[in-house]
Each structure stands twice: as structure tokens, then as C-alpha cells.
C-alpha positions in Angstrom: -1.6 7.5 -21.3 -2.8 5.7 -18.1 -0.3 3.0 -18.9 2.6 5.1 -18.9 1.6 6.7 -15.4 0.9 2.8 -14.2 4.7 2.0 -15.6 6.3 5.2 -14.0 4.8 4.2 -10.5 5.9 0.5 -10.8 9.5 2.0 -11.9 9.3 4.2 -8.6 10.3 1.2 -6.4 13.3 1.0 -8.5 14.4 4.3 -7.6 13.5 4.1 -4.1 15.4 0.8 -3.8 18.5 2.5 -5.2 18.5 5.3 -2.7 17.8 2.7 0.1 20.9 0.9 -0.9 23.0 3.8 -0.8 21.6 4.8 2.9 22.1 1.4 4.1 25.7 0.9 2.6 26.6 4.6 4.0 25.1 3.3 7.2 27.1 -0.1 7.4 30.1 1.8 6.5 29.7 3.9 9.4 29.3 1.1 11.6 32.4 -0.6 10.6 34.1 2.6 11.1 33.1 2.8 14.8 33.3 -1.1 15.6 35.8 -2.8 12.9 35.9 -5.9 15.0 32.2 -6.4 13.7 32.8 -6.1 10.4 31.9 -9.5 9.4 28.6 -9.6 11.0 27.8 -6.0 9.7 28.9 -7.1 6.2 26.7 -10.3 6.4 23.6 -8.3 7.4 24.1 -5.9 4.7 24.4 -8.2 2.0 21.2 -9.9 3.1 19.5 -6.8 3.4 21.0 -5.3 -0.1 19.5 -8.5 -1.8 16.1 -8.3 -0.1 16.1 -4.9 -1.4 17.4 -5.7 -5.0 14.6 -8.2 -5.2 11.9 -5.5 -4.6 13.7 -3.2 -7.6 13.7 -6.4 -9.9 9.8 -7.1 -9.0 8.9 -3.4 -9.8 10.9 -3.4 -12.8 9.5 -6.7 -14.1 6.1 -5.6 -13.5 6.7 -2.3 -15.5 7.7 -4.5 -18.3 4.7 -6.8 -18.3 2.5 -3.5 -18.2 4.5 -2.0 -21.0 4.5 -4.9 -23.3 0.9 -6.5 -23.0 -2.2 -5.1 -24.0 -5.0 -5.0 -21.4 
């Protein structure tokens, strides 16, 4: 029972990462709409931020899998 709760808490990072990526993408689209000439810089920063956010989601997912499939 407690393992399930711990796994669910680990998977919260995946859910929040997805929400954060959606917000960041929306803000990047707004920024490009306001300043189209800065689109290349905005896209580069967006890709870097999304990669770091995705790594957080992957770490949470891997931790959840380790907790789920190992006996303590």
C-alpha cells in the first residue's frame, strides 16, 4: 500500500512536467507572435528548457519504476 503511494508521488513529477511544458510552449508562441524577428532565439531557449523539464519527468518515471519493481 505505501509503495503505491510513493510511486504515485514520483509520478507527480511527470504530470507537472507535462503541464509546465504546455505553459512554456504557449508562452513561447506568444513571444514569437509579439516579436517574430526573435523567433530563432526563443526557439533555442524553449528547446533547452523543454529538454531539462523532460529530464525531470524521466527521472521521476524511472524512480517510480524502480520502486514498483524492487522489493524493499
